[in-house]
C-alpha positions as CSV (number, residue, x, y, z in Angstrom):
1,X,4.0,-7.8,9.7
2,X,1.8,-10.2,7.7
3,X,1.8,-8.0,4.6
4,X,5.6,-7.7,4.8
5,X,6.0,-11.5,5.0
6,X,3.6,-11.9,2.1
7,X,5.6,-9.5,-0.1
8,X,8.8,-11.2,0.8
9,X,7.3,-14.7,0.0
10,X,6.0,-13.2,-3.3
11,X,9.5,-11.9,-4.1
12,X,11.1,-15.3,-3.4
13,X,8.5,-17.1,-5.5
14,X,9.2,-14.6,-8.4
15,X,12.9,-15.4,-8.1
16,X,12.3,-19.2,-8.3
17,X,10.0,-18.7,-11.3
18,X,12.6,-16.5,-13.1
19,X,10.5,-13.3,-12.8
20,X,13.4,-11.3,-11.7
21,X,12.0,-7.9,-12.4
22,X,9.0,-8.6,-10.3
23,X,11.2,-9.8,-7.5
24,X,13.2,-6.6,-7.6
25,X,10.0,-4.5,-7.4
26,X,9.0,-6.5,-4.3
27,X,12.5,-6.0,-2.7
28,X,12.2,-2.3,-3.4
29,X,8.8,-2.1,-1.9
30,X,10.2,-3.8,1.3
31,X,12.9,-1.1,1.5
32,X,10.6,1.8,0.6
33,X,8.1,0.9,3.3
34,X,10.0,1.6,6.5
35,X,6.9,2.5,8.4
36,X,6.8,-0.8,10.3
37,X,8.9,0.0,13.2
38,X,9.0,-3.5,14.6
39,X,12.3,-5.0,15.4
40,X,11.4,-8.1,13.4
41,X,10.8,-6.1,10.3
42,X,14.0,-4.1,10.7
43,X,16.0,-7.3,11.1
44,X,14.2,-8.8,8.1
45,X,14.8,-5.8,5.9
46,X,18.6,-5.7,6.6
47,X,18.9,-9.5,6.8
48,X,16.8,-11.8,4.6
49,X,15.6,-9.2,2.2
50,X,19.0,-7.7,1.6
51,X,20.7,-11.1,1.3
52,X,18.1,-12.3,-1.2
53,X,18.3,-9.1,-3.2
54,X,22.1,-9.3,-3.5
55,X,22.1,-13.0,-4.3
56,X,19.7,-12.3,-7.1
57,X,21.9,-9.6,-8.5
58,X,25.1,-11.6,-8.1
59,X,24.0,-14.9,-9.5
60,X,21.0,-14.4,-11.7
61,X,20.0,-10.9,-12.5
62,X,22.7,-8.1,-12.4
63,X,20.1,-5.3,-12.8
64,X,19.0,-6.2,-9.3
65,X,22.2,-4.7,-8.0
66,X,21.6,-1.5,-10.0
67,X,18.2,-1.2,-8.4
68,X,19.7,-1.7,-4.9
69,X,22.2,1.1,-5.7
70,X,19.3,3.3,-6.6
71,X,17.6,2.6,-3.2
72,X,20.9,3.4,-1.5
73,X,21.3,6.6,-3.5
74,X,17.7,7.7,-2.6
75,X,18.3,7.0,1.1
76,X,21.7,8.8,1.0
77,X,20.0,11.8,-0.5
78,X,17.6,11.9,2.4
79,X,20.5,11.9,4.8
80,X,22.3,14.6,2.9
81,X,19.2,16.7,3.0
82,X,19.3,16.6,6.8
83,X,16.9,13.8,7.6
84,X,18.0,12.4,11.0
85,X,16.7,8.9,11.4
86,X,18.7,6.1,13.0
87,X,16.9,3.4,10.9
88,X,17.7,5.2,7.7
89,X,21.4,5.5,8.7
90,X,21.5,1.8,9.6
91,X,20.0,0.9,6.3
92,X,22.5,3.0,4.4
93,X,25.4,1.6,6.4
94,X,24.3,-2.0,5.8
95,X,23.7,-1.6,2.1
96,X,27.1,0.1,1.6
97,X,28.8,-2.7,3.6
98,X,27.1,-5.5,1.6
99,X,27.9,-3.8,-1.8
100,X,31.5,-3.1,-0.8
101,X,31.9,-6.8,-0.2
102,X,31.0,-7.3,-3.9
103,X,33.4,-4.6,-5.1
104,X,30.5,-2.6,-6.5
């Protein structure tokens, strides 16, 4: 969990410093590394990370939302290919829900 918290802190620092592309890469890393099965990490990925990522896209760096849509698309392709994983399904559901609130 420490590595995950370090990457999240790095992403937030990048946001503050205006290094938005670096922040997006960190957010993507956090969503691409689903192998930490801890409840804390799952909550963090669908909570703080997603909230921060969407806020970055909405208020400062619209390409962040495009990157999030790419992550959503990749996860949806895995489901469409027959991958059965409740965490994957929950990720897709949460991302779709958050993006729909933005009318994207």
